[in-house]
N, C-alpha and C positions, 0 to 999 in steps of 0.2 A: 518537560514532563518526565516522570520516572516510568519505568516499565509497567509497574502495577497500575498507575493512573491511565496509561494508554489502554491496557487490557480492560480496566473498568469502564472506560468510555466506549470501547467497542461492545462490551457486554450490554451497556445501557442502550446503545443505538440499535442493537439487534434483538434485544429482549431475551438474550440467552444468559442463563445463570452460570454456565460453566466457564471458569477462567482458563481451563485447559483448551477448550474449543476455541475461545477467543484468541489465545496465544497461537494455536495451530493455524488459525486463519490469518493472523498477522504475518506469520512466517510464509504462508502460501502466497499472500499478496506481495510480500517483499521479494520472494523468489521469482515471481512472475515479473515484477517491476525490474529486477536485475537482468532479465532476458530482453527487455525492451531497449532499443537504441534511443537514448535521449541526449546524445552528444555529451555524455559525462555528467549530466545534471544530478544523477543519483549520488555521486561522490560527495558533493557539498551537502546534500540533503542528509546522507548517511552520517556525516560528521557531527550532526546535531541530535541524532537519535541515540537512545540508550545502547550500550555496547552490544548486547545480545541481538538487537535488531540491526544495528549498523553493520555488523559483521556479515550479515546475509547479503547486503548490497555491495560491500567492499570486496568480497571474494567472487567477483564476476570477471569472466573473460570478456573484455569489451570487443574482442574480435568476433565472438560468437553472438553478440547482440543482434537483434533484428527489429525491423519496424513492423508493427501490427496494430490494427485499430482496437478501440475500446471493447467492441464485441468479442474479438478474439482474446483480449486480456481476460474478460469475464469468463470466457469458455476455458481458458487455461487454468484459471483459479478453480473452476468447477471440477475439472479433470484432476488437478493436483490434490484436491480436497475430497473428492468423491461425493460431491453434492450436486444438486440440480443447478441449471443456469439461473433460474429465478432466485434461488437461495444465494448463489454466488453474486448476483447483482447487488443484493442487499448487503452481504458481507463485504464485498469489495468497496462499496461506497462507504459503509461504516468504518472500515479499516483505513482506507486511503485518506479519508477526511480526518480521522483521529490522528493519524501519523502526521499529516500536514499541520494540524493544530498544535502538535507537540514541539515544533521548531519555532525559531524566532519569526516575527512578521516578515522581515526582509527575506529570509531564506524561503519561507512559505510562498511569498510572491514570486521569487526567482524560480522555484520549483514548479509552481503552477504555470508560469509563463513558458516554461520549457516543455510542458505537456502538450500533446496534440489537442486540438479543440474538443474532440469527442471524449477526451479523458477528464476534462475540467469538472464536469458535474460530479464525478466520483471523488474529487479532491475537496469538495465543499459540502458542508452539511447545512443546508438551508431548508429547514422544514417548517 
């Protein structure tokens, strides 16, 4: 998927018409994902994302990564984006699932299997 297609998918899932807002939220989710210790799973995932998104994950100091649950992930996205946690939950799910859908099926499965169980619902868009 191209950058514009991912942005459009996030806009569609959130009902937000602003491509700038969608792009900003994608970056916020990726920055937060880069902070999470997933034993390097982000690197293979990043390799299949458009360059402007993959760079966010690739410029991560793996030594500073930490483990935190999905609630803390949503909270970090909210703080980073200056939105409520309820809004962040919607945006995080829309964004992470769109990013997961933008890579090959094999990489999507590998990435989702590397996520802690409480993150998995955010990486799938089943409505």
